[in-house]
C-alpha positions in Angstrom: 42.4 -37.4 74.5 44.3 -34.2 73.9 42.3 -31.1 73.2 43.1 -29.3 69.9 44.7 -25.8 70.1 42.3 -22.9 70.8 42.4 -21.4 67.3 41.6 -24.8 65.8 38.7 -25.3 68.2 37.3 -21.9 67.3 37.5 -22.6 63.6 35.9 -26.0 63.9 33.0 -24.7 66.0 32.5 -21.7 63.7 32.2 -24.0 60.7 29.8 -26.2 62.5 27.6 -23.1 63.4 27.8 -21.3 60.1 27.8 -24.4 57.9 30.2 -23.0 55.3 33.6 -21.5 54.9 34.3 -17.8 54.1 35.0 -17.2 50.4 34.2 -13.6 49.7 36.1 -10.4 50.6 34.3 -7.0 51.1 34.8 -6.0 47.5 33.2 -9.2 46.3 30.3 -8.8 48.7 29.7 -5.3 47.3 29.9 -6.6 43.7 27.5 -9.5 44.4 24.9 -7.3 46.1 25.1 -4.1 44.1 26.2 -1.8 46.9 29.4 0.1 47.6 32.2 -1.3 49.7 31.5 1.4 52.3 27.8 0.5 52.5 28.8 -3.2 53.0 31.2 -2.2 55.7 28.5 0.0 57.4 26.1 -3.0 57.5 28.9 -5.3 58.9 29.8 -2.8 61.6 26.1 -2.3 62.4 25.9 -6.0 63.1 28.7 -5.5 65.7 31.6 -7.2 63.9 35.1 -5.8 63.2 36.2 -5.2 59.6 38.5 -7.6 57.8 40.0 -5.4 55.2 40.3 -7.4 52.0 40.4 -10.8 53.6 38.1 -13.5 52.5 35.9 -13.3 55.7 32.3 -13.6 54.3 30.3 -16.6 53.1 27.3 -17.0 50.9 24.8 -16.5 53.8 26.4 -13.1 54.4 25.9 -12.1 50.7 22.3 -13.3 50.9 21.6 -11.3 54.0 22.9 -8.1 52.5 21.0 -8.9 49.3 17.8 -9.2 51.3 18.3 -5.8 52.8 19.2 -4.1 49.6 16.1 -5.5 47.9 14.0 -3.8 50.5 15.9 -0.5 50.0 15.6 -0.8 46.2 11.8 -1.4 46.5 11.4 1.9 48.4 10.1 0.2 51.5 13.2 1.2 53.5 16.0 3.8 53.0 19.5 2.7 53.6 19.9 4.5 57.0 16.8 2.7 58.2 18.2 -0.6 57.0 21.4 0.1 59.0 19.4 1.0 62.1 17.4 -2.3 61.9 20.7 -4.2 61.3 22.2 -2.6 64.4 19.2 -3.5 66.5 19.4 -7.1 65.3 23.2 -7.2 65.9 23.1 -5.8 69.4 20.2 -8.1 70.4 21.7 -11.2 68.9 25.1 -10.5 70.4 23.7 -10.5 73.9 21.5 -13.5 73.2 24.5 -15.5 71.9 26.6 -14.6 74.9 23.7 -15.6 77.2 23.1 -18.9 75.3 26.8 -19.9 75.4 27.2 -19.1 79.1 24.0 -21.0 79.9 24.9 -24.1 77.9 28.6 -24.3 78.8 28.0 -26.2 82.1 25.8 -28.6 80.1 28.7 -29.3 77.7 30.9 -30.1 80.7 28.2 -32.4 82.1 28.0 -34.3 78.8 31.8 -34.8 78.8 31.6 -36.3 82.3 28.8 -38.6 81.4 28.3 -41.9 79.5 28.0 -40.0 76.1 31.3 -38.2 76.4 33.0 -37.6 73.0 36.5 -37.2 74.4 36.5 -33.4 74.0 34.3 -30.4 74.9 34.5 -29.5 71.2 32.8 -32.8 70.3 30.1 -32.4 72.9 29.5 -28.7 71.8 29.2 -29.7 68.2 26.7 -32.5 69.0 24.6 -30.1 71.1 24.7 -27.5 68.3 23.4 -30.2 65.8 20.6 -31.2 68.1 19.6 -27.7 69.4 20.1 -25.3 66.5 16.9 -26.0 64.6 14.4 -26.0 67.5 16.1 -22.9 69.0 15.9 -21.1 65.7 12.2 -21.9 65.6 11.8 -20.6 69.2 13.6 -17.3 68.2 11.2 -16.8 65.3 8.2 -17.5 67.5 9.5 -15.2 70.3 10.2 -12.4 67.8 6.7 -12.5 66.3 5.1 -12.5 69.8 7.2 -9.6 70.9 6.6 -7.7 67.7 2.9 -8.1 68.1 3.1 -6.9 71.7 5.3 -3.9 70.7 2.8 -2.8 68.0 -0.1 -3.1 70.4 1.9 -1.2 73.0 2.7 1.7 70.6 -0.9 1.8 69.5 -2.3 1.9 73.0 0.2 4.5 74.2 0.3 6.8 71.2 -2.7 6.2 69.0 -3.8 9.8 69.4 -0.4 11.4 69.5 1.5 13.0 66.6 4.8 11.5 67.8 4.6 7.8 68.5 8.1 7.8 69.9 7.0 9.5 73.1 4.7 8.2 75.8 3.6 8.9 79.4 5.0 6.1 81.5 6.0 5.3 85.0 9.7 4.3 85.1 11.2 2.1 87.7 14.8 1.6 88.8 15.6 -1.3 91.1 19.1 -1.3 92.6 21.0 -3.8 94.8 22.3 -2.1 97.9 26.1 -1.8 98.4 26.8 -4.0 95.4 30.4 -3.0 95.0 31.3 -3.9 98.6 29.3 -7.1 98.2 31.0 -8.1 95.0 34.4 -7.7 96.7 33.5 -10.0 99.5 32.2 -13.1 97.6 33.5 -15.3 94.9 33.2 -14.6 91.2 30.9 -17.6 90.7 28.7 -16.5 93.6 28.4 -12.9 92.3 27.5 -14.2 88.8 24.8 -16.5 90.2 23.4 -13.7 92.4 23.2 -11.2 89.5 21.5 -13.8 87.3 19.0 -14.6 90.0 18.4 -10.9 90.6 17.7 -10.2 86.9 15.5 -13.3 86.4 13.3 -12.6 89.5 12.9 -8.9 88.6 12.0 -9.8 85.0 9.4 -12.3 86.2 7.8 -9.6 88.5 7.8 -7.0 85.7 6.2 -9.4 83.3 3.5 -10.4 85.8 2.5 -6.8 86.1 2.4 -6.3 82.3 5.4 -4.0 82.3 8.6 -4.2 80.3 12.2 -4.6 81.3 14.2 -2.0 79.3 17.7 -3.1 80.4 19.7 -4.7 83.2 23.0 -3.2 84.3 24.6 -5.8 86.6 23.3 -4.6 89.9 20.2 -2.7 88.6 17.1 -3.2 86.5 15.3 -0.5 84.6 11.6 -1.1 83.8 8.5 0.8 82.6 4.8 0.4 82.9 1.9 2.6 81.5 -0.1 2.0 84.7 1.4 3.7 87.9 -0.4 1.3 90.2 1.1 -1.7 88.4 4.5 0.0 88.5 4.1 0.3 92.3 3.1 -3.3 92.6 6.2 -4.2 90.5 8.4 -2.3 92.9 6.8 -4.0 95.9 7.1 -7.4 94.1 10.8 -6.9 93.5 11.3 -6.1 97.2 9.4 -9.2 98.2 11.4 -11.6 96.0 14.8 -10.0 96.5 15.1 -7.8 99.6 12.9 -10.1 101.8 14.7 -13.2 100.8 17.4 -13.8 103.5 19.7 -15.4 100.8 19.6 -12.2 98.7 20.9 -8.7 99.2 18.8 -5.7 100.1 17.3 -3.7 97.3 16.0 -0.1 96.7 13.4 1.0 94.1 12.7 4.4 92.7 9.7 5.3 90.6 9.2 8.5 88.5 6.4 9.3 86.0 6.2 11.6 82.9 6.9 11.8 79.2 9.7 9.6 77.9 11.2 9.1 74.5 11.2 5.5 73.2 14.0 4.7 70.8 15.5 1.4 69.6 14.1 -0.5 72.6 15.4 2.0 75.1 13.7 4.9 76.9 15.1 8.4 77.6 14.0 11.5 79.5 13.8 13.1 82.9 11.7 10.3 84.5 14.4 7.7 83.6 17.1 9.7 85.3 15.0 10.7 88.3 14.0 7.1 89.0 17.6 6.1 89.1 18.5 9.1 91.4 15.7 8.3 93.8 17.2 4.9 94.7 20.0 6.8 96.5 17.3 8.3 98.7 15.3 5.2 99.4 15.9 3.2 102.5 16.7 -0.5 102.2 13.8 -2.5 100.9 11.7 0.5 100.4 10.0 2.3 97.4 10.5 6.0 96.8 8.5 7.9 94.2 8.4 11.4 92.7 5.6 13.9 93.1 4.2 13.1 89.6 3.8 9.4 90.5 2.3 10.3 93.8 -0.4 12.4 92.0 -1.3 9.4 89.8 -1.8 7.0 92.7 -5.4 6.9 94.1 -5.6 8.5 97.6 -8.1 5.9 98.7 -5.5 3.1 98.0 -2.2 4.7 98.9 -0.7 6.7 101.7 2.0 9.1 100.6 4.3 11.2 102.7 6.6 13.9 101.4 10.2 13.6 102.7 12.5 16.5 103.4 13.7 18.3 100.3 17.2 17.5 99.3 19.5 18.2 96.3 19.3 15.5 93.6 22.0 15.6 90.9 20.6 17.0 87.7 17.3 18.1 89.2 18.1 20.6 91.9 16.1 20.5 95.1 13.6 17.6 95.1 11.0 16.4 97.6 10.9 12.6 97.3 7.8 10.9 98.4 7.5 7.7 100.6 4.5 5.5 99.7 2.7 2.5 100.9 -0.7 0.9 100.4 -3.5 1.8 102.8 
């Protein structure tokens, strides 16, 4: 059976996912929701989508979503800039989740087409999977969001209940980095490097979660995480080395830890400890943890042995004395 052209496939799957065709242009969305065209465009851009001029590119669900936000603004619960920031957070999170979901399920679509239940086209199998999976996956999304929202509220309360600014907290920041990733990626196949990065990220995430920390972001060959307990942060670093660097099938890894005041903003963290943790990975030996003096001061002397290394220039920090650490 001949596959339809790529544009036709895209349109067919888009209709299957969205459940309706676009019928509104930007001016009509603004009129339906009571906001200006520029405000409607700001929300659309915040979601991460390109503008469509005056094309009919929006459906009833788009109008209802904008109306939901504008009602919150009209009630005084949110101002419009806050609504845009929340929209941007949702857009960026969902964009990555959607890419991840499609990449994960693509091989399953191909398996279905090779099996007894083949439809004759990948599009047909993809539509069938969407029909079966969409509702339970949407329920899982709502469940996971509520769980993470509860955890985030508890985390903010625990870290900043007595602080005037709840956007800042004293944390230990960890940065785990695959050694010689560029050279490695040039020497193996694209499929293999993709599998390796996925395994690296998933193993690191499991270790961080087990130690009650939080992965802030992954950047291909590195993972940034935080923990409010420096001992658990060290155990996270050692755990990552155990599941990555000491696995003969995986590359070596280096981990840097730095502690101090960080700013928490839109799911990310900023501040000197973040930058210093990343810089320390360049100092660490393969499959070793290097920490800064602030982290060393927080680790109990009866549990850890620390040793100051020779001072050296660290970009952005001047002369720094890194600290080698291990459990007694």
